[in-house]
N, C-alpha and C positions, 0 to 999 in steps of 0.2 A: 598238382591238381586234376582230375580230369574233369571233363563237360560236363558230368552228370553232377560231381559234388560243387565245382563252381555256380552250376545251375540252382541247385539246391541252398548255395549260402547266398547266391543275390537275392533269390527268391522269399528266404526267411527274413532277408533286412527290408524288403519292400514292405512285407506283408506285416512287422512287425509293429508299423507305424513308427519306429525309431528315426528322428531325422537324419539327412543323409548329406553327404559332403557338398551339395550344391549350396549357393547362397542363399536359396530360399528351404531347402532342409527338405521338402518332399514335394511327390509327385505332382505334376500337375492334373487336377481335378477333371478338367473335360477329356482325356487322353485314355482314363484308368481303365477304361472298357477296351480299347484297343490293345492296349498292355496285357490285360491281362488274356485277349483271345491269342496273341502271340505269345505268350507266355505258358499258355495250357497246351501248347505244341509242342511233342518231343523235344523236335530239333533245333528248338531258338530258344535262349531269352535275351531279353532287354537288358544292356547296363547303364543305359543314359536315357533320358528323353526329354524333351519340352513341346506343349502343344502349340505355340506360337505366341508371340506375346509383341506387343506396342510397347514404348519404354522410351523415358528419356535419359541418356548417361551422360553423368559430368565425370570427366576425365582431368588428369591436369595436365598443363599446358606443358607441350616440349621446349627444354631448355637448348638455348640457343646452341652451344657446345654437345648436345645430349645427342648421340647416335640411335640411341633405343627406338623401337618399332611401334609406330603409334600402338598398336594392340597390345603390349606390353605393359602401357602407362597406368595401367590400374585403372581406378574409379569407383564410384558409388552412382547406384540410381536416385534418380530424384523421382522418377515416377515410374509404375511396373504395372501390368495389367496383361494377363492369358482374357481378358473379356475385350470386349467393342470398348475403346475408352471412351470415356467422358470428357469433351471438349471443356464444357465449363470448368471442369475441374483444373485440366490440362492448363489452359488460361489464367486459371485461379492460382495456379503455384508458378507459374512462368511471371506474370506479372500482379505481384501481390499490392493489395492496397497498402496505406502508408503505415496506418495501424498493426499491418502483418508483415512490415519489411525483416526480413533476417538480418542479422547483425553480417557485414564486411567479414569474409576473411581474409587470411593473409596473403593467400595463394591464389590466382583465381585458376578457375578451370575452364574447360570446353563444356557447353552444351551440346549434343548430338541428339537427335528423334530419330527413331530408330521402329522398323518394324520387320522381325525376325519370324521364319514361319514354320512349324512342324519341323523337327529332327528327332529322330531316333536310333541310337547306336545298338546294334543285335547283335549277340553274337551265336553262329552258326554251329551244327555239329559237324558239317563238312561242306567240301567246295560245293556240291551239289545242290545241297542245302541252299547255301547264300545264291547260287545263281538263280534258282528258280522265285525266291523272297524278293530278290530284287527286281526280276522281270516283272514280278507283283506290284512290285510299287510302282516301277514306272509305266505300267499300262494306269494305273489310276492316278496319274498325272505327278508323282513325284521323280522329273524326270532327270534330277541331278543324283539320284539315288547308286552306289555302286560299293565294289568291296574295298576296303580301306585295309583290310592287313590278311595275308595268308601267306602259307608256303610252308616250306618244312620246319617243324617243331614250333609254328605259330598258330594263334589262336585265328578263328575265321570269323572276322568281324565286319559286318554291313555298314552304311548309313542308309537311311532313307531320307530324302532330304529334297526342297526341289528349289527355284529361285526368284520367289513372288516376295522380295525384299526392298527395303527403304531403309535410307541413309541420309539426313540431313541434317547438315550443323547450323545451330538457330544463334552461335554466336557465344557469349562466355557470359561468367557469373556478372561481372562488371557493366556488358552493355551486350544487350540482346540486340540482334539485325536484322528482326522480323515484326511483324505486327502481329495484335491476336486474330486478326481477321485471316492474316496468311496459317496461323498457329490452327485455327479450326479448319482449315484447306485439307491441311498436312491431317489432321486426325480424320477427316471424312475418306481422305485415299488409304490409310491406314485401317482405318474399319470395312474398308471394301475388301481390303485383301487379305485381311481379318478372317471373314463371312469365306470369299474363296476357299483359303486355306483348311475352315473346317469342312467345305461340301467335300473338297479332295479329302480329308481325312476320313470323312463318312466312306464317303467310296471306296476308299481302302480297308475300312473296316468289312465294307460288303463283298470285296472283292476277298478280303481272307475266309470269309464264313462260305462262299461260293466255291472255295478251292481246296477244301477238305480240312479249314482250322476249324476249330469248336470253339464257339462263342458261350463261354463257360457262364450257366444260369445258377440260380440260387443254390441248387441240389447240391453243385459238385466244386463250389468254391474252392471248398476247403479240403478236399477229398484224397486231392495227393500228397498233402503237405504231410513230411514223414519226420518228425521233430527227433525221434530216435535215430531217424539214417545222417540228421545233420550233429546228434552225440556222437556218432562213432558205430552206432551199432548197426552197420549198413545190410545186412541179412534179416533184421525184426520185424516184427509190425505189432506195435504192441494195438489189443482190440479187444476189451473187454466188457463193449458196451452189449452184447446182447441176452436177450434172457434167457435165463434158467430154465437148461431143456425140459421139455416137459409141461412147464410151467404155462397156461393160458389165462392170459391177464387183461380184463377188461378195458378197455379204451375211455380215458375221461374226454369228455366233447368238449369242445369250444363255443363259444357263442358270440356269433358277429353283434358289436354295437351299432345299433341305427343310429345315425348322428343327424341332429336338427340342428338351427342356428346357422352356425358356420359353415362352410366347407368341410368335408369330412378329410380331403386333403390336405388341412391342415395339421393334421396329424400324423401323415405321412413323414414322419422322421427319422432321424436316428440321432445318438449321440447331445440330446437334449435330457432332461430333467423332470421329475415328477413328486410329487408331496402330496399327501393327504388332508384333508380338512377332514375329522372324522368326530363331529359333535351333534349331540342329538337332533338338532333343528336341520342341522346342515352336513351333508358327506358328498365331497366332490375331490376332484385330482386338479391340482394347477401341475400344468404344462409351462415351461420355458425354454427358450433359444433351441439348438440341435440344427441340424443340416434335413433340408428339404423341403416341405413345404408346400401352400396353393401355388401354382403358377410355376416360373421358373426355380428350380431346386438353388438353393443358398442357405449360406448360415442366417438365421432367425434370430430375434429378439422379441418374438410377440410372446405374451402371456397369456395362457388360455386355461379356461374356468370349463371342466366337463363333471355333469353330473351323470354318471352312467346310471343311476336308475330310470330317466326316462330318456339318457340320449342329448341331453343340450350340452354341445358347444357354443360358449362366448367368449369372446376376447375383453380380455378388461383393458379399459383405456385408460392412459395414464399419460400423465405429465412427461414423465422424465423416464428412463428405462434403461437398464444394463445395455454395450453392446453387444452386437451379434455376436452367437459364438457357440461351440460344441465343446465335449468333452470336460464340460465344468459340475462341479455338483449342486445340489440345492437339499437342504436340511431346514426340517421344522424346528422351532424354538420359542413355545406358545403360542402367541397369536402369528408370529414373526417368520417367513422364509427367508433362508439367508443363503445366498447364490455365492459360490466361490471359486476364481478362477477360470480355465477353459481356455479356447483357443481361438483369439478373432480371425486370424489369416496364418497361413503358414509361415510368416514372420513375425507374429507376436503373439505370444504365450502370455497369458494372465495371471495376476495373482492379486483381483481388487475382491474388496467384498462390497455386496448389495444385499439391501434386507426390502424386504415388500409385505408391509401390512395386510393380512390378508382382508381385514375387515373395511378399512378404508380404501384398498386397493394401490398403494402410493409406493412407490420405487423410493431409496434413499440410498446414497453412495456414504457407507460406512468408512471413516479414517479409523481405522485403528492403531494402535501401540503396542508396547514389546517388542518381543525378539521378530527379527525379521521371518517374514513368510515370501520363499523363494517364489515366480512363477511355475505354473504347472499346469496339464490337463491330462487326463485320463488318470487322475486320482482318485481314491475312495473318500467317503465322508458318511459319520454318522452322529447323532446327538444324544449325549446323556444327558439329563438337565440342562443346562443353560449352557452347557460346553457342544463345542461341535468338534469331533476330533478327524483329522485330516492323516491318511497314510499314501507315501509312493508318490506314484506320479512320472511324468514324462517332459521334461526342458529340454530342448535342443537333442543333442544325443547322448542325454544324460539319464539314466534309469533312477529314482531316489528311492531309498526305504526308511526315510525320513519320519517321524510322528511330528505333528502339529498341535496345538490345542488353541481353540478360539472359545475366550470365555465373552458372550455375547451379552453379558450384564455391565463391563466396564470395556468393552471392544477391546481385548488385549489380547495380543499373541503369548503363549506360555510355552515353556520347555520344560519337561518333567525328566527325571532321572529313571531312566526304565530298567525294568529287568527280566530275567528270565531269558526265553530262546526266541530272539530278534528274529521277526522273519528276512527273508531278502529281499533286495531291491525286484518292484516290479511296479509293471503299467497296467490297466485295463483289469482289473481284478473287482471284487465287488466285497462290503461292508456293512453290516448291521448292526443295531444295540438291541440286547436282551438282558434287560433288567440292569445291574452296572458290568455288564459284560461287552466287550465288543467281538464280533465273529468274523473274519477273514478269509475267504476262498479264492484260491484260482491265479488267474495272470499270468504275465507274460515278462519273463526277466533278460529278453532280449538275445536268448539262445535257448531258452524251450518254454514250453506251457506247462502249468503249474497246476497239482491237483491238491495243495497242502492247504490244513484247515487250522487257522491261529484263532486263538483265543485272547483277548486284552481283559484283564482287571482292571478299572479304573481307579477303584479305591487303592491298591497294592500296586499299580502301575509297570504289571507284570506282565509279559507275553509266556504263551504255553504253544508248544503244538500239540494238536489234538490226535486222539486215538480213539477213535469211533467205532464199534461193531455194525456189521452190514456189508452190504455191497457198496464198496465205495465210489462217489462220483467219478466220471469222465474230467481229466486235465481239459481246461477250459479258460477263454479269455472273452471279454466283452459281453459277459452273459449279465442277470440280475437276481439279486437274492432280497427277500425278504424275511419276515417275522407274523406267525397265524398264530397266535396262542404258546405252545410250546412248542411248537414247529417252527424250523428254520426252513424255508425254501429256495432252492437253486432253479434257475428256467433260461433256455436256451445258451448263447456265447458259440465261440468258435474252437475247435472245427466244427462246422454245420454236420456234416455228415454224422457224427457222434452224438451232438448234446441237441438236435433240435424236436427231439420225440418224445423228448422224459421229462418230468417233473420228478425232480430229487428232493426227499423231504429229510431233515434230521429231527427226530425226535429226543429231545431234552431229558425228556424223563429219563428215558429207557435208558439213553445214547444210544442211537439204531438208528443208522443209513437206510430207507426204504424210496422204493422211486414206485410211480406210475407212468402209464404212458399214455401220450395224447393222441387225440384224433384228431387229424387236421385236415383243415376245409379246402385250402389250396396253397398247400406247399409254404404257411406259415414260416417265417425265419426269423426267431426273435434274438437279433443279434444287435447290440447297443440298444436294447430298447428301456424300457422300465416296467418296474411291477409292483404295483400298490393293492393294499390291502382294505378293502372298505366292507366292514362287518364280516359274514364270508364269503366272498368274493375277492377273486384277485382280476384286476384289471391291468390287462399288458396292452401299453402303447408303444406304435413303432417299432422298428427296428427293419434292417433290410436285408440283401443278399449275403452281404458279408460285411466286417469291420472296415474295410478298403474296397468296397465297391462302391461308395457315393452315391448312395442312393437309387441305383439301377431297379430296386423293387423294393417296394414297402409293403410292410404289413400292415391289414386294418387292425382297427382296436378291438380287440378281442376280452371276453370275460369268461373266467374259471371258476367252478364251486368248488370252493376249499374242503365244505365239509364232504362230498362226495368224493375228492381227491383223497384225504387223510384214511378216511373209511377205509376205501378201497386196499390203500399202500397197505394197513394194519390185517387185512382180511387174505394179501397175496405175499405175504412175505415167502421167500423159498425154504425150504426145508432144510437146505446145505448152502450156505455163500458161493460164490462162483469159484471163491478162491481156498474152497475148504479140502485139505489135504489128509490123508494118512502118512505118518512117518515111519519111516522102516529103522526100525532099532534093533539092540539086542534082546529086549525083554518080548519082544514078538516072535516068535522064535515059529510060529505056525502060518505067518506071514507067505513066504513062500507057496505055503499049499493052497492058500484058503483065495489068493490072487494070481494069476497068473501071470509072467513077466511080461506078455503081452500088452498089460495093460498101458495107459499113457501116462510113464513115469515123465518126471521134469527133476531138473536141477537148480534149486534158489540160489542166488548168490547176490549180495548185497551190489547195488546199483554200478558202487564204485568200481568192483572187481568185476563186474558183468562182462566187458570187453575182454580181459584178461580170461576169463573161465572161457567165453564162448571160443578163442582162438585156440585152446586146450580140446575142446571139445570136435571142433573142425579139424583139427591137424591130428588126431587121433580117429576119425570117422565115427563119433559118437554121438554128434548133432543130428537128430529128426528133423531131415529139411521138410517134410510132409505136412506138418505141424506147424504151428503160431507158436512164436515167441511171445511172452504177454508180463506184464508186470503184475505186482504182490505187494501187499501191507502197503497200502496207500500208493504204493511206485516207488517205496522205499528199496523194492528190491525186483529182480529181474528173472524170469524162470523160464529156462531153457528147455525145451521138449530131448529126449534122449531115446536113443536104438534100444533095441530089445537087449540087444549084443551087449550095450555099458550096462543095463539093468542086472544081467548075470553077474558080470563084474563087479558091480558094484555090492550088489548081493552076496557073493564069494569074499568077498574083501572083507566086508562088515564094516566097511568106511565109518560110518557113524558110529558105532557103538564101540570099535576097539582101534588101537593103533596097527598100520600096516606092519607085516615084518620087513628087514632091513633097516640100513640106517637112514638118516634125513638125506635126502638131495637137495646139494645148494649149487647145483650145476647152470641152473638161468643166472644165479648169482655170478658165476664163473663167465657169462658171456656167450653160453652156449645155449643154442637154438630148442626149442622144441622139438625137431627132428632128430634132437642127438640125446632126448632123454627117455627113459622106459615108460612104461604104461605105468608100473606101479610106482615111479615118481609122480608121474602124472596127474595119480589119485591121491598122492600125499598131498600135492599143491593145492586142487581143490579143496582137499579137507582143511589145511592150514588155513585158507583163505573162505573160510564157514559155510561151505556148501552143505545143503541140504538136499534128500532127496523125498520127492512128494509124489500125490498123485493127483492128478485134477481131475476131476467130477465132472465137470461138463468142459472136454476139450474141445477141440475145433479144428478140423483139418485145415493146413496154410493154403489158403490162396495163392501160387505163383504166378506173379503178371509176366506176363508176357505179350509182346508190340504182337501186333497183328502179323509182319513180317515175319519173326520167330515162328510164329504159329505154323505160317506156310511153310518157311525154310525146312523143318521139324516134318511136317507132315508129306512132305514130296519128296526127302532124303529116306523117308520110310520107304515110299513105295519105290522109290530108284533100285533101291537096296533090295525089296521082298521082286523085281522083275530083272534085276542084273543087268541094270543099264549105269551108264559113266555119272558118276556126281559131276562132270565138268558140265552138264548141262544145267546145275544151278544157277552157274554165269548169266542165264537167261530170263532168273527170276528178276519181277518188276522190282523196283526200288520205290514207287510211288504209284499213283493212281490216280486218278477222277469219279466222283460221284456224279452222275447222272437221274436225279430222282432215288429209286432204290436201287438202279444199274451201277455196279462197279465196272469203271472202263480201264482196261489196261493198256498201257503204251503198244504202238504197233510193234516194237521192235522185240517184245517179250514173247518167249515160248515158239518161236520163229523154225527151231529144228525141226527137220522130219519124222527123229524119231517119236515129238509128243505126242504126233496122232495117233500113234498104234497103243496109246493110256490113255485117251484124252477123256476118256467118261470119267476115271478115276483122279485125272488130273484137275479136272474142272470141277469136280465134285469137292476135293480138298481145299481148292485154291475161293471159293464161294464160301464154304464152311469157316475157312481161315480170316477171310475178311469180313464174316457175317453181311454176305449179298444175298438176297434173295435173287436175284438176278445178274449173270457176269457177261461182259462184251470185251470183244479188244479192237482197239482205235486202227481205222485207216486211213489213208488220204483221201480228201476231198476229190473229187472226179472234177478234173478239170475241163466239164463241159460248160455250155451255156448255163444248168439249172444247178450245177455245183452240189451235186447229190452226194451223201455220205457214202461211205462204205464201211461202216463200223460193222461186225460180225459179233452176234450172240451166240454165246458159248453155250452158257446156263440159261434155260426163261423161255419164252413160247414167243414172245414179240417183244419188239423194241418201244415202243409207245411209254414214254416218261413224263411226269410233271415235275416240273421244275421251276420253283420260287425263285424269283429276282429283285430285287427294291420294291419288295411289294406286288411282285406283279406274278401272274400263273404264267407259265410259259408249255405248252404240253405238245409233244410232238414224236413221232417216229425217229429215234435216232439210227437206226440203219437206214433211213431213206434223205434225212435232212440234216445239213450241219447246224451245228450251234458252236458259236465264237464266244469264249468266256474273256477274251481279251479288248472286247468291246464294252463291260462292263459300264468303264466310267463315262465313254460316251454318252453310252443308254441313260445313264442318270443324270451327263449334263443336259438330254433333250427333255427328260423329265420334267427338271426344273427350269424348262421356258416357259416365259407366260402366254399362254395362248389359249386362252379362256374363249376369246370371239374369235378366233382362227379358223380359218378351212385351208386344213394341211394337204399335200401330194407327197406321198414316197412311195418314191418308181421301182425302188427294187424291194419288196416288202417281206420276201419271206414269211416266216412262221409268223412274223410281228414283230420283229425284234426294235424297231422303235416306233412302231404302229400303237402299240399297247404304250410303252412312256410316253407319247403325245397325247394319247387317249384317257389314260390313265391315272397320270402323276400331272401331266402339264395342262390338263382340262379341255382340249382343244375342241373346236364347234362341233368340225367336221375331218373328218380322213378318209381320203381315196386313197388304197392301199392297191398299189398294181402289182402282179407277178404271173410270171409263166410255169413254175413248177407246181405240176399239181396234185404231189404229196406236200410241197409246202401250202399252199391254198387247202386244203384238207385239214390243216393243224392251225392256220389261221382263222379258218372257221371257228375250229374249235375253239380258239385262246378268246376272239372278242365275245362268244356267250360266255366263256367260263368264267372271264372279269365284267361281266355287265354290261359290255360297253357298243353292243353289237348294232344298237340304234345309230349310233354316230358314227358307225363305219361303212364303208361303201366300196366293195371287194370287186375288183376288175381283172378279169383272168383275162394274160396274153400277151402279145408284147408291148411295153408300156410304148412305145412310139406311135402304136396304134389307139391304145385303149385309153389313154391317160386324157382327162379332162382337159379342156383350155380356158384360159381367163379366170378361173375361178380362184386359185391359189396366195396366201398371205403366206406361205413357208412352203419349199419343195425341199424334200429330204433323197440325195441323191447316195445312198450307202453301197457302192459297190467296189471293191477293190478284184482288181488291182488300179483299175479305173474306170471311172463312168462318166467318160468323154463322150461317148457313143449317143447319150442320152442328155446332153446339155441342150441342146436346140429343143428337147420335148420340154426341159425342164423352165426355159424361158416362155414358151408358150403356154404353160401351166398356169404361170404368174398372173395377179391381175393387171389390169393397166397401168394403175396406180404402181405397181412393181411389187416387190417384197423381198424376202430373204431365201436364200438356196444354202444348205448344207451340201459340200461339196466333197466329196470321200474322193480318196487317190493315193498309190503307194510310192514313196519320193526318194530317193537315194538324200541321205543328211546333206550332203554336199549341195543338192540343189532345191532347198525349202525355199530362199528367199526368190530363186527365177521361176519355180513353179508356182507362187502364189501370184506372181507377175504374167504368169500364163495363163492362168484363170482367169485373171481380169481382162487381159486383154480380149482372148478368146471369148467371153461373153459379152464383153462389151460388143463384139462384131456382130454376134450372132442377135444380140437385141436391136441393133443399127438393123440387119438385113431382114429383122420381122418388124420394123416400123416402129423400134421404142426407143424415144429417145430418152434413156434413163443415163443417169451415172451409176457406173458401175465399179464397187470396192469391197474389198476386202477387208471386213473390221476385223475379222481376229483369226488364227490357225492353232488349231487344236492339236496337238501332239498326243494320238491316241496311244500309240505301243509299239514295238521295234517287231516289224515283222520278217525280217531277215536280216542278218548281217550288216548294218550302215543302209537299211531300207525302212525309213518308218509307214507308220498308217498314220496321215494326217486328214483333218478336215477343216475346211476352209470356210468361214462364215461369210457367204456373198450377199453384201444387202444391193438392191437393184431400186433406185427410184428416180 
């Protein structure tokens, strides 16, 4: 299996929400955005990860004659969290009260308190990609990162990790050797490490996005998921989601609900449930549970009551309520709402039943009898009469297809004998009740996204696979369904790129699918949202960037007018559905004269024969690669576009009307390949597998995806051929590049052969076009002069001024005159997190504001003196303090800092010059207040000399302080390893306290 296939399979597993092989079974929520950023890059995908955790491990004691290593003894977690630990909870677990004493176990176990930082394993496309990502991780503080696997025939695997861990033995289950006070001390230390781990993780995420990695937003989370590729159709692109050509369709507006009472952020949820109270004197929506909410995002167990008519949101005050959860279902039966199942945390899948009395506002746990109802989440539920019907769902690594019925009269789970066409196992589907029938659409079966529609008759207990006219909805999961009069509606779901802009309506009277387009306000994404009908309005609550994005974006509560939607859908039915076709047969003798063979013909095959048919078409050159493959007949068939040559041959042989001449060919059965059979035999094989020749009225040219590097290589190859130049020049094409604002910066070694200069105009135009660059430049070395000028060469564009945003700060500079260091990202972020609210800071090497701006914008320093002698950097610095609205707190001092720097004013001095800032150490000491302060001393140091460098810094600064009449104690409190500057040379920063 090659890299792309392994990546597709791994990402499909991650995004399906099926539990993985880890003990917890799911990805850690805090690092989902970081993993998505890595996985969105074509050269990487993550294979395992942990965001960092605090735990207490219980492991068997080694036997006296046992030589097994400690790590191989197994064990279990007594406590584990991926968030800061609760010391009271940890102490209660280790020191339970007498009433909560746990029965002693036969075999005592050792107890170990641990903190483990983030670790991510990443498979890389090649060794160069691995080296780049390792360097980026190290620069962000994950200094233990490295390549763990590479070589001939091996997958290239790297590990991103650092060393801020701890492991403390506590004793054993028979006797603890520590006190509650000491445990609280350990928890506090672990929480500090967890905070440091999170900051490094955030810094790494920023480093990725600043170095060309795309942070996927709500619009493209699922855009790259090609489920046909996962099934083996590697050249297929199933996309029938566009409007019929020529059809102008009005947009249905969305109305944002103005919320009063409780904060609207309490409705920023996904994975919650909602039911309606639709009575004469009361029309409200009850919302329960979900992930998100006001404040820190988490699983919720709040019961909220929304009155859409006036926007009032109230919190139902209850004495008891279900535990926090998501992925559960809620169903109304009379005046009661029944909540069933869900996921309380990655290790705790639920099967409990709770009932809410909507008039009393009281929750009660229901003890049910009858057949067993297994735990599950992401299932679907609908109620008919007094019964709630549950289908499908997910439990650990198992996706189920069972139907369970809860009779709410006697609280009994019942099994029924089911008949008909039973649906396959699935989760994240949707189901509604209409009369005595249930209708279920879509979901995910572990391999494919589904678009089938099933009905279940509750009286005959029979399933039926529905066949409906009209434009069939896209396959999707994590969507919502609703019933309005004789209409069943579907809204939202994944993949978001196809489903977020349509409201699909099934007219049950006419058995016809219709759809209308929605006019979005702020790119709302109705994924794992709820859709509730009140009167003639559809109330859509919640939803996020993706079903697996953990609330990185939440949609506002919305209202859609259903009268307008239904009316508009009835007035805009396409004259011919997208899949309308004309069938070629022997009775249509005039077809050849009426339609040219250049018409967009396709060959339709049942899905199970699609791979076989595609291989035949490709082998004989009959597959039209310029047009899209698409699905037909509600996804049961695949249509392959074919060439004009095939159309002529197909018509000539009259494949669909009569047998071909010649004997049946069974050569394939004898083990021969497609290359060994004739074209007539191949046509026969297509016929035997049910091929139909169709014409698609609404055909669309296939958009062949090419990477920027592919586009560049193809365009430049064409130019070289036209000019008669050797193709060996292609070796100088860059494999990677950087972006500074809208300038794409090529490596210094690219296009260096003098031959390129003879065709430079054409080459630079082709490169900038292929890389979608407004301006193009080539990197040079930083001038080894006092002002460290940049030698960036502009290739396309008028000037080198760029705007670059980093850590929420805008840096503007002329890239041809000022250098910009990507590797200092983590250090700039660290300085921005310093507590400088009441401090005066002196930056002796300000540059364009690398550290000046973090001190002012993020650390909120009271005043910063910025010393700089490069006139180009000063010009940029003046712009930057104005652009970031901090000019009133910055004094720029132009010239040699040994002359211009203020004396006796600073609480903190930054010396950000490498390879050494030692020439200004006296100036730094003089700048500090008489009471002392902090110095941040930069320098390049051999890895073997790190400890001795710290001693040198301490001793030298102490000597300088005494010479200046300062009786300070000078100590190095911390040495930050910023990045590798060169082999075995580190860029270090010493935090020095003078007091």
